[in-house]
C-alpha positions, 0 to 999 in steps of 0.5 A: 947667591940669590941670583944663583938660586933664582936661575937654579929654580927657574931651570928646575921649574922648566924641566919639571914636565914630569912634575906637572899636576897631571904627572903627580896624579899618576901616582896619587892616592886618588888615581885608583879610587872613585872619589866622586860623590853625588851632591844628593848623598848623605853626609854619613855616606861621605864620612864612610867614603872618607874612611873606606878610601882613606882620603880627605876630600871627594869631588861632588857631582850633580845629576849629570855627573859633572864635578860642581864642588868638593867636600872634605873632612874639614868641611864636616868639622867646620860645618857640622862637628864643631857646631854640634850639629847632627848629620842626620838629614844632611846632604853633601851639597849642604856642607860642600864648597861649590864652583866658582869658590874651588881652587883648581890646578891645570894639568900643566901646572908645576909642583910649585904652582900647585903648592902655592895655590894650596898655601895661599888658600890654606887647602889640602886638595886641588881638583885637576882640570884640563887646560883646553876644556873645563873637564875634570881630570883628577885630584891632588892632595898635599901628601901627593905633592910632598911625596913628589918633592921628596923624590927630588930631594932623595936623589940630591941627598944621595948625590951629596953623600956620594960626593962626600964619600969620594964617589963623585957627585955623578958616578956614585949610587947609580 
């Protein structure tokens, strides 16, 4: 049984080109918004952007507009709110996480790889970088990965239901 599961998983991973980090980004909540914030911006501005864009993380840029870090709602909670600090006078670079401490996804990383990175480091967002050069491509949230994973499960549930109803596993609800 275990051997069968491993074979199925590796075949699924191989066929997940459409489930690459870059492909998932095409449907991401981050795709249609400007989720970059300059490192010199106020923390209050970051909080307003989180709320206005309905996102939990922003890419932090330096004066040359290169991504140098990330700032998340969790950064704010852990480094400001939970310590009863005032955010007056604080800027984004005071609370953000800078490279090289950022966990990134390559454009070709599979859904499994992205999820494993998030689980291993207990994070909810991944920056996507190009495999061939260090350029920043986009960002993924755990929500994006779950939605993509659920697409595959919905098809499986439909096929199994069709099979159980006598429609056949491959010729039912198409």
